[in-house]
N, C-alpha and C positions, 0 to 999 in steps of 0.2 A: 501569617503565611501558613502556619501549621493548621489553623482552623480551615483555611481555604482548601488545603490538601485533603483534610478529612472529609469535608463536604463533597468534594469531587469523587472521592473513593466511595462514599455512601451512595452517590448517584449512580456510580458504575455498577453497583450490585444488582438493582432491578433490571438494568439494561442487559447484563450478562445472563440473568435468569430468563429474560424474554428470549434471548438468542438461543439458549439451551432448549427452551420449549418449542420455539419455531423450528430449530434444526431437527428436533425429534419428530415433530408432526409432519415436517416436510418429507422425511423418509418413510412415513407411514402412508402417504397418499400416492406414492409412485406405484405403477401397476405391477412392477416386478416383485416376485417373492424372493427374499434373501435365502430361504431354505432351498428353493428350487435352483438358485444360482450355485449354491454350495454343493448340492447333490449332483448337479450335472443334468444334461438333457435326457439321458437314458435312465434316470432313476425312477423307481416305482413310487407309487403314492405312499406306501408304508415307510419307505426310507425318508421321503420328504417329511412325513408326519413326525418321525423320530428326530429329525434335524430341527424341526420347528419347536419340539418340546425341549431339545437340548439348548436352543438359542433363547428359549423363553418367549417365543412368538405366539404361543397358544394361550398366554395369560391375558387378562384384560388390559386395555391400553393404559389405564392409570397405574396398574401394577408394573407394567413394563417401564413406564417413565420413572417410577420410584426406584426400581432396580437399576435403571440407567444412571440416575443421580447418585445412587450408592456406589456404583462402580467408579463414577467420575471423582467422587470424594476420596477414593482410594488411589487415584491416579491411573485407573484402568480404563482405557478408551476402547477396549475390545480387541478382537483379532480380525485381520483382513480375511474376507471371504475368499478372495481370489488367491492370495499368496500364502495364507495361513501363517502369517507372522504378526506380532503385536503391532497395533496401530502406532503406538508411541515410538517404536523402532523406525517405522517408515517416516513419521514426522521428524524424528531426530536427524534423519539423513537428508531431508529436503528443506528444512528451515534455514540452515546456514547458506546454501546457494541463493535462496530468496533474499536473505539479508545482504549478501554480497551484491546482488543485482540492484537492490534498492539503494544501497550505499553508493555504488558506482554511478547510478543515475542522478542522485541528489548532489554528488560531489561537484559535478560540472553545471547542473541546471540551475541550482539556487544562486550561486555567484553570478552566473551569466544573466539570470533574470533580474537580479538586483542592479547589476551594472547597466543593463539596457534601460530599465525603468528610470534610473537616476539620470542617465544621459538624456533620455527623452524629456524628463521634467526640466532639466537645466536649460536645454535648447528647445523650449516649448514653441510649437507652431513652425518649426524649421523643417527642412527636408529630412533631416535625420530623425526628428520626432515622428513624422508621418511614415517614414520607412520602417521604423521600429514597431509602431502600432500596427501597420499593415502585416508585418511578419508575425506579430503576436496573434493577430486575428487568424491568420493562416495556420499557425501552429495549433491554436485551440480547435480549429475546424477539422484538422486532419485526424482521422481515426488512427488508433494505435496500430492496428493490423496493416493499414495501408502504408504507413511510414516504415514499418518493419519489412514488408515485402519489397518496397522500393530499395531499401538499403541492402537487402539480401541480393536482389537482382543486379544492382549497379556495383556496390562495393565488394560484395562477396563473390558473385558469379562472374560478372563481366570483367572487373578489374582484378579480382582475386587477391585483394589486399589483406582481408581479415577473414578468419573462420566464422561460420554462421550456424553451426550445429553443435550443440552440446557444451559441456563445461570441461575445460582442459586442466583446471587446477585452481588453487586458491588465488586470491587477488595479489598476493605478494610475489607471485611468479610472473615471468614474461608471458608464458603460455596462458596463464589465467587472465591476465590483463587483455591479451589479444582476443581471447574468447568472449570476454564480457563486454567488449567495446561496442559492438553493434546492438546487442540487447539493451545496454545502458543508454546509448544514444536514442534508441527507439522509445524506451520508457521515459527518459527525461525530456524528450523533445516536446511532449504534450504538456510539460510542467513549466517550461520557460515562459510561454505566453501569458498565462494568468499571473505569474509572479511579476513579470515586467509591467503589466497593465496596472496591477494594484500598487506597485512601487511608484510608478509615475503619478498616480492620483494622490497617494499619501505624501510624497515629496513635494508636489505642487502645493498642497494644502499647507505644509509646514513652512515652505520657503516664503509664503506670504504673511507669516505671523510676525509679531512685534519683536520677539527675541532674536530672530534672524536678522532683521533690519538693524537691531542694536549691535549685533556681532559685526556686521559689515561696517557700521559707523565707527566702531572701535579700531578698524583697520586690520582685522584678521584676514589672512589669506583666503581666497575664494575656495580653495580646496578644503580647508578646515571648516569653513562655513557650511559647505554642502554636506560633507561627511559627518562632522561632529554635531552640528545643529540641525541639519536637514534630514539626512538619511537615518541617523540614530533615533531621532524623535518620531520618525515615520515608520519604525519597525513594528509597532504594536499591531496595526491591522494587517501588515504584511506577514508577520509571524502567525497570526490567526489563519490567514489564507493558506500559508504553507502547511500548517498542521492539517487542515481539511484536505488539501490536495495530496499530502502524503498518505492520508487514509485511503483516498480514492486510488492511489497508485497500487494498492494491494489488488484492486480489481484489474487495473491495467497489467499487473504482473502476471495474472492468469493468462491473458491473451499473449503477452510477450513471451512467456516461457513456453507456451504451446507452439508458437511460430518458430522459435529458435531451438526447440527441443532442450530447453534449459531444465535441469533436474531439480526444480524447486517445488514449493508447496502448491503453486498455482497449477502447474502441469499435473501434479499428483491428484488434485481435486477434480480436474477435467477427466482424467483417466478413471478415477473411482466412480464418477457419475455415469460415464459411458459404459462401464463394465458392471454397474449395479453393485459395487462394493460399498455397502451402506455404512459399515463402521468407519472406513477410511474417509468417506464423504462427510460424515458427522464430525470426525476429528478435524478435518481441514476447515470446516465451517467454524468450529470452536476456536481454532488457532487464528484464523483470519479475523474473526470478530474480536477476539481478545487483543490482537495487534492493533486494530482500529481504535479500541477503547484506550489502550495504553498510549498510543500516539496522541490522542486528544487530551489525555491527562497530562502528558509532557507539555503540550502546547498551553494548557491552562496554567501550568507552573511557570513557563516562560512569560506568559502574559502578566502574571503577578510580579515577576522580577522586573519587567519593563515598565509596568504601570503601577506606581505606588498606591494609587487609589484602590486597586484590587487587594493589595496586602492589608491596607488599613481598614477596608470596608468589610 
């Protein structure tokens, strides 16, 4: 297991290096000049040249990248061009709300997806099975922004049951739970369908194996047969899918946070790109990429715990 963890960590190093290089080059090809943004629209050419020298933008591209890596090694992500505050300070204020949103969306979507997939597999080819699969396909097909706008219009505006703008507080408060409800339903809504479909396929495959028939022949209750011998052994591909989908939820969080004005890192990244705040944009790219890598690393570890062949291999 330790060797498996070390191998995955070593594989993550070149991936992160590629992300750093890509994020750096991406900010170089945009037409907006960071020095002009900081100087303002009325600045003279001499002032802009001084700011370029101060930011190191007049150096060769390779030198800029090496200086960028040196600052990253010291934990320095730069200073926001627009707000003139450290990027790390802005990220520290936006990462917790994003984690809250993801936790709230996964809290209800994963159990619901597992339940629906297991029910569809157990009552295969029934009306319930067809209804669950139809709902799963519809959930996968709906864009995140469309579901969010529908919830805002019906639940937030027409019925006025829940707030739909901003974050009212942490999750352990009533106000915080009410504020995160609609964004969590929006973000988790696109997650239920894939989990249910994969769970149904995996459980169907396991229920047809010999050890399940043996468990039934021994007289075990059907509930234990399905849960202990069916769902438990079907979790390996399901966990893999969940890990990949959780990584893609980071992209969905960008849209969801923008729609609901949720003060997370996704909304911060959109605002930084629109305002040409390149240090903040680079910082959000690094954090989102690192989150994706860490999520997949955790999934690899869970995969090793569920499948002994991974640990022994």
